[in-house]
N, C-alpha and C positions, 0 to 999 in steps of 0.2 A: 324517105326522109333521110336527111344527113345526120350522122352521128358524130359526137365530139368527145375529146379527151381534154381533161384540165391539167395544166401544169402550173403549179403554184410555187413561188420561190421567194424567200427572204434571204438577205445576204449575211445577216449576223445572228448569233445565238439569241441575243436579246430580243431582237425583232421576232424570232421564232417563238420564244418563250412567252412573249406578251400576247401573241395571237392576233394583234392589231393588224398587222400587214396581211397575214393570211385570211383573216376574217373579211377584210375589204376586198381582197381578191376572190374569195368565195361568192361574196355578194355581187360582185361584177359579173362572175360567170353565171350565176343564178338568174340574174336579170337578162342575160343575153341568149340563154337557151333553155328550152324546156328540159326539166330533170329527166324526163323519159328518154331523151336523146344523148344524155351524158353517160358515156360508157365507162368512165373512170376518172380518178383524181390522183395525181402524183404530186407529193409535196417534198420540197427540198429546202434545207438551210444550208446555203452554199453560196459563195461569191460568184458572180457572173463571169469573173475574170478566169475561173478555173475551167479547163476544157473537160475534165473528167466530173461529170455530174450523172450519177447512176439513175436517178429518178427521171431526168430528161431523156436519157437513153431508153429506159423502160417506156416512157410515154411515146416516143418515136418508134418503138418496136411493136406497138399494138396492131399495126396494119391500118390504122386510120390515117388518111392522107394528112400531110402537114398543114394543108389549108384548113383542117378541121381540129388544130391543136391550139387551145387557149393557152396563152402563157402570161407570166406576170408582167411582162414589159409592154404587151400589146393586147388588146382585145378585139382586134380587127377579124371579120369573118370573111374569107373569100368563098364565094359560091361557085 
């Protein structure tokens, strides 16, 4: 079975503090893959325009193929 890593991101502190954006992303990930196959969750409050995003770096460094990385912009799954 394929394993997944979730990368959740909101752009502003206000979005991060409200939890609404992150909650919606978590719900989308939860409906897309069984929890048993979710290896980790990486959360970031950072603009997508910035190249330095430590949590994205951590998510991509897990060894899980990039086709198995859920992100806040797209929930497409490549098999």
